[in-house]
N, C-alpha and C positions, 0 to 999 in steps of 0.2 A: 520446490514447485516455482514454475515459471506463472505468473498470473498477468494477463493483460487486462487493464483498467480500461474503463471509458476515455476516450481520446481528450476529454476536458478536464481529466484528473493527473494533475502533476504529481508523479511519484515522489519526486524529493521533498515536496511539502507534504505529502502523506506520510513520509518517513519521520519528519520533523514533529509533526502533531502525534504520531503514534509513539514516537519515544517520550513525549510528554505526558502520555498514559502508562508509559512502562512498557510498551511494545516494541520489540526489535523485529525490523524487517529490512530488506535491500533494495533501494531502488536500483531498477534495470540499467539507468544509466553508468552506472559504475563498472558494469559489465560490458560495455560496449566502448571499444577504442575510437567509434566514430561520433559517440556522443547521443546514439538513438537510443530507443526505448525509453524515452522519458514518460511514457505511461504504461509502463510494466514495473514488476515487483517480484524479486526472488524472495520465498519463504521457505525458512528451513522445516524440514518433515522429518527428522531424525529422533524424536521423542515420541513415546507413545501417546495418544489421546488422553487429557486430562481435562477437570473443570477449568483449571488454569489456562490451558491452551483452547478451549471454547470460549472462553472469556475473552481472550486476545483477538481471536477472529471475529467475535461479534464487535468488539472494538474498531477493528479494521474495518468492517464492513459498515459500520456506522460512519465512520470518518468519509470512507469512500462514497458513499450516499450524499452527507454533506458537501463534500468538495464537488461532485457530479451536478448538484443542484445549484451550486454557486456558478459554475461553469456555464449552465443552461440561462441562469439568469443574467450572466453579463453579455449573452448576446443579444 
């Protein structure tokens, strides 16, 4: 899945924070030769839905909200 995040959310930072929580995702910028898509991410969806995946999605959602709030506060 290709996910567009709020513009204030840096997907590379999200990647690092998610990894600290044991969640793997791919920042969109690594799929762009021009370095674009810094607020996009790629999420693998090859596994059936499970409680573990639901927890990971909730973790990423909470991190995105946190980063978006930080971005708004910095303005």
